[in-house]
C-alpha positions, -999 to +999 in steps of 0.1 A: +260+540-252+258+556-217+277+589-213+304+574-190+305+538-203+339+524-197+350+552-173+365+539-140+361+564-113+380+565-080+358+575-048+385+584-023+371+583+013+382+576+048+362+569+079+339+598+086+329+608+051+294+625+047+274+595+033+250+613+009+280+631-007+292+596-017+262+577-024+243+602-046+271+611-070+280+574-070+246+565-080+246+592-107+279+579-119+267+543-122+233+552-139+256+570-165+276+539-171+307+544-151+324+518-129+328+532-095+355+518-068+358+530-034+395+536-027+403+539+011+430+536+039+402+518+059+406+480+061+378+462+047+350+487+052+348+522+054+324+542+078+300+568+065+284+596+086+253+615+085+264+649+098+275+640+134+262+605+136+275+572+122+257+560+093+265+528+070+295+510+063+308+503+028+330+478+013+363+491+002+371+479-034+408+490-035+432+496-007+448+530-006+484+516-005+475+494-036+456+521-056+471+530-090+460+565-101+468+554-138+440+529-135+413+554-130+398+579-155+382+603-129+381+612-091+353+619-067+362+634-035+332+634-010+332+657+020+325+654+058+349+668+083+368+638+095+373+622+061+394+647+043+411+657+074+425+623+077+433+619+040+454+651+038+477+635+066+483+604+045+511+608+020+496+579-002+462+597-004+478+631-012+501+615-038+471+597-054+452+630-057+482+648-071+488+620-097+453+622-109+452+659-113+486+662-129+474+636-155+445+659-164+419+636-149+386+652-140+380+656-105+345+663-086+348+675-050+322+687-025+319+702+011+353+698+031+368+676+002+390+704-011+413+699+019+429+670+002+434+690-029+451+718-010+474+694+007+483+681-028+491+716-039+467+716-070+442+744-063+463+773-071+447+795-098+414+775-100+378+788-095+363+766-067+336+764-042+332+744-008+318+743+025+321+779+036+345+773+064+372+762+038+369+796+021+401+810+038+420+778+032+414+778-004+420+815-007+455+810+011+461+781-012+457+804-042+423+794-055+395+819-062+366+810-039+331+814-052+297+811-032+279+791-059+260+758-058+285+744-084+317+756-100+334+742-130+369+751-137+387+731-166+386+695-150+375+703-117+337+704-105+332+716-069+301+722-047+294+733-011+271+710+006+245+681+002+218+705-009+239+713-040+241+676-050+216+677-079+235+705-097+269+689-087+259+655-100+247+671-134+278+689-139+300+659-128+285+638-155+292+665-180+327+671-172+335+635-167+322+627-202+348+649-216+376+627-205+411+637-194+426+672-203+442+671-238+477+674-223+491+659-191+509+681-166+543+667-155+549+695-129+523+713-106+543+744-099+552+759-133+518+754-151+493+750-124+478+784-131+479+783-168+463+748-171+431+761-155+422+785-183+411+770-216 
């Protein structure tokens, strides 16, 4: 049986996501047996980018307003500047992310992707990395920022940039294979720090 057989992974993206940060992890997830579904506020198709240039469009599998966090076992948050900057302004996206994290679902995030996690209030006390320009944002939100290709903290896997994708994908598969955390978290304020150390 494949490592992630039966696991449904939500890939949350808006227009302007860094294409390779979606396509390469999705390929790795599918090769490991996962069912990946693109969740997006975009209608019909969502636009990928290659740095500052438009790249390909991808079919949206689940409209954001119809997405049920309980239907997914893990979450992938690609980067790109425009994508998480838009997502963090959308209450439905922020709540979707918060529900996934508070339910103990594993999360893989890269580049600028942590912006949405910061907005959801779920990074406090966690060891994380990101694109360097998010260092201060993560520190201000209570995270411990590390300049490493990949950082794993409990159910969180984070990386800095496309060059980190091989390491990111390996650790994402490993963490996702563990499944949700043993205990769900009902509140994000009281135990967000303690839940990151096991």
